[in-house]
C-alpha positions, 0 to 999 in steps of 0.5 A, a space after each residue: 114502082 121506082 123512078 129516077 130523074 137525070 143527074 143534075 144536082 151538084 155536090 161533092 165534085 159530081 152531080 146527083 139524081 134522085 131515086 124514089 118510089 111511088 109505092 112505099 119506102 120499103 120498096 125503095 130501100 129494097 131496090 137501093 140495097 139490091 143495087 148496092 146503094 148505102 142507106 147513108 144516101 137516103 134522105 127521108 123520102 129519096 136516095 141521092 145517087 151519083 151520076 156514075 150509077 144512073 145508067 145502071 139503075 135505069 137498067 135495073 128497072 128505075 123509070 126515068 122521069 124529068 125532075 119536075 115529073 119526079 117531084 110531082 110523082 113523089 107528092 102524088 104518092 103521099 110519101 114526100 117529106 116536107 122540106 122543114 123535116 130534112 136534116 139541114 132544115 131540122 137543125 135550123 128550126 131546132 136551133 131557133 126553138 132552143 134559142 127562144 126557149 133558153 137564149 142564154 144557154 146556146 152551147 147546151 142547145 148545140 150539145 143536145 143537137 149533136 146528140 140528136 144528130 148522131 149517125 146511128 139514129 134513124 127514127 130517134 133523131 132530130 126529126 123526132 125531136 121536132 115532131 114532139 115539139 110541134 105536137 106539144 104546140 098542138 096540145 098546149 096551143 103554143 103555151 108549153 110549160 118550160 119543164 115539159 119543153 126541156 124534157 122533150 129536148 132531153 127525152 131521147 138525148 141518150 139513145 143506144 137502143 137499150 133498156 136504160 136509155 130513158 134513165 140515162 137521158 134523165 141523168 144527163 138532163 139533171 147533170 146538164 141543167 145544174 146551175 142552168 135552172 133551179 134544182 126543183 125544175 131540173 128534178 121535174 124535167 128528169 122525172 118527165 123524161 123517165 115517164 117516156 119509158 112507160 108513157 103511164 103518167 098519174 091521172 093528175 100529172 098534167 105535165 106528164 100527160 102533155 109529154 107522153 101524148 106528144 111522144 106518142 103522136 107519131 102513132 096516130 099519123 097517116 099509114 104512110 107516116 106510120 110505116 116510115 116510123 116503124 121502118 126507122 125504128 127497125 133501122 135503129 135496132 139494126 143490131 138485133 136479128 129479124 126474129 128477135 126484133 119482131 118478137 120484141 116489137 110485138 111486145 111493145 105494140 101489145 103494151 101500147 094497145 093495152 094502155 088505157 088511155 093511150 092518150 091522156 089529154 082530150 086534145 091528144 085523143 081527138 087528134 091521134 087516138 083512133 088512127 093510132 089504135 088502127 095503125 097499131 092493130 094492123 102492125 100487130 096483125 102483120 107481125 103475127 102473120 110474119 111470125 106464122 110464116 117463119 114457123 111454118 114448114 
C-alpha cells in the first residue's frame, strides 16, 4: 500500500511530503510514475513530493498518515534505508574515509566522489562504494590493505553501463595515482580493479579475494535489499530495452551462480554465500517466468 504524510518539510520555496510503500520499492515507483512524479524525487526509500501534489496523490490512492506514523510504517516494512546511506550523509562519510586513507590528496578524493555521484548512476553510485568499503571492513576486521581500499574507490569510478567500464576505471586509477603512490602499487590497484569484471581471482590472490567478495556482498543481503539492488541496476541500464535487459541480466545471474566459489574468503562465505545463492536463484526463476510470459501467445 502507498502512504503519504502531510506537506511539512521545507525546501526550494515550498514544503514537501514523503511518499512511501509498505510493500515494495517497485510498487512505489509504479505509483509515482503513474502520477507523473520524476524518479529524481526518489531518495532511496521514499519520494519527496511538493505540497501542490498532496491532494492529487491522496485522491489517487495514497493513504494519509502523520509524519510519525509514516516513519513507523516505513521501519516496520523493512524498506527503510539508514540515514548514513542517504546522499548527503554518504558524501560526508566517504569524505572522512578518503581523508583518513589519503590525507595528503584531498583533491583526488573530491574528484572521485564527483564520479560516483554522477546523476545517471543508481546502483553504481556512492552508496555502493560505501557498502563495498564497509564490506571490506567486515572481511579484514578494519585492517584493509591500502591497495585494496584504493581499488574499491576506483573500481566503478568510470561507469557508463558498457563492457569497458572496468578497464576504463583501471586506466583512470593508473593515471590518477601517478606520483601519488609507487608505480608498483598503482599497477596492483589497476590489476585489482580489472578483477571486478569477472570476480575470478586466482586461488592465492588474497587481495583479489577481499575486493571481489566485498563487491559481491550485495548479493547476500536480505531479499528487500537485494530487490533494491536489482531495481537500481535496471535503472542504470535504462537505455536498454526490457527484453534485452532481461536476457543480459539472466546471463549475468547464471554466470554468478556458476562461480565456484562465489565468495573466496571464509568470512565472505559465512556472511553472504547462502543467501546470495538463494537470491540469485529466485531472480533467475523470475526472469525465466517473465521471458515465458512474453513468448506466450
